[in-house]
C-alpha positions in Angstrom: -25.9 -44.2 4.0 -24.8 -42.0 6.9 -23.8 -39.0 4.4 -26.9 -39.2 2.8 -28.8 -38.5 6.3 -26.3 -35.7 6.8 -26.7 -34.1 3.5 -30.7 -34.2 4.1 -30.3 -32.8 7.4 -28.1 -30.1 6.2 -30.3 -29.4 3.4 -33.2 -29.1 6.0 -30.9 -26.8 8.2 -30.2 -24.6 5.0 -33.7 -24.1 3.8 -35.6 -23.7 7.2 -33.1 -21.6 9.5 -33.7 -21.7 12.9 -33.2 -17.7 13.3 -34.7 -15.0 11.1 -32.1 -12.5 9.5 -32.6 -9.5 11.3 -30.0 -7.2 9.7 -26.6 -6.1 10.1 -25.1 -4.3 13.0 -23.3 -0.9 12.7 -19.9 -2.8 13.5 -20.7 -5.0 10.3 -21.6 -2.5 8.2 -18.6 -0.5 9.0 -16.5 -3.6 8.4 -17.8 -3.9 5.2 -17.3 -0.4 4.2 -13.8 -0.5 5.3 -13.2 -4.0 3.2 -14.7 -2.1 0.3 -12.3 0.7 0.5 -9.3 -1.3 1.1 -10.3 -3.8 -2.3 -10.7 -0.5 -4.2 -7.3 0.8 -2.8 -5.6 -2.6 -4.3 -7.2 -2.3 -7.4 -6.2 1.3 -8.0 -2.6 0.2 -7.0 -2.7 -2.4 -9.2 -3.8 -0.6 -12.6 -1.3 2.2 -11.6 1.3 -0.6 -11.5 0.1 -2.0 -14.5 0.0 1.3 -16.4 3.7 1.8 -15.4 4.6 -1.3 -16.8 3.0 -0.5 -19.8 5.0 2.9 -19.9 8.1 1.1 -19.2 7.8 -1.5 -22.1 6.0 0.9 -25.0 8.9 1.4 -27.7 7.2 4.4 -28.7 7.3 6.4 -25.2 10.3 9.1 -25.0 10.9 8.6 -21.9 12.8 4.8 -22.1 14.7 3.4 -24.5 13.6 0.5 -27.1 16.8 -1.4 -25.9 14.9 -2.4 -22.6 12.6 -4.6 -24.7 13.8 -8.0 -24.9 15.3 -9.7 -27.7 14.4 -8.9 -31.5 11.4 -6.7 -30.3 13.7 -4.0 -29.1 16.1 -4.3 -32.0 13.0 -3.8 -34.4 11.7 -1.1 -32.4 14.9 0.9 -32.0 15.5 0.6 -35.8 11.8 1.6 -36.7 12.5 4.9 -34.4 15.9 5.6 -35.4 15.6 4.7 -39.0 12.9 6.9 -40.2 13.5 10.3 -41.6 10.9 13.4 -41.4 9.3 12.4 -44.7 8.3 9.1 -43.4 7.2 10.6 -40.3 4.9 13.3 -42.4 3.5 10.3 -44.3 2.8 8.1 -41.5 1.0 11.1 -40.0 -0.9 12.1 -43.1 -2.1 8.4 -43.5 -3.3 8.6 -40.0 -5.1 11.9 -40.3 -7.1 10.5 -43.5 -7.9 7.6 -41.5 -9.3 9.4 -38.4 -11.3 12.0 -40.8 -13.1 9.1 -42.3 -13.9 7.5 -38.9 -15.1 11.0 -37.6 -17.0 11.6 -40.7 -19.1 8.5 -39.9 -20.2 9.8 -36.2 -20.6 13.4 -37.3 -24.0 14.5 -37.7 -25.4 15.4 -41.0 -27.1 18.7 -42.1 -30.3 18.8 -43.3 
């Protein structure tokens, strides 16, 4: 029963505060700006770290070897990269070009 009375008092205190909000002080505003800048910097560094991790684990990137990938994924990626000849690369490029051309033709404006 005592808890019900406490919660009723709390709801009354929250809904009808004793003092009205008069705004933030300059110090509070500076603190909020610094906090937002710090959060922004943390997010920027996290995104940079995630991009670096993606680049390191990408089997198609030229800077890293596919052997850095764990298990069978690295084996398959290295076989794909080393097992293709120039004709295979040309066929892959041709099929990708055809697909990209079809997609761009959808977005290109029609002349009247």
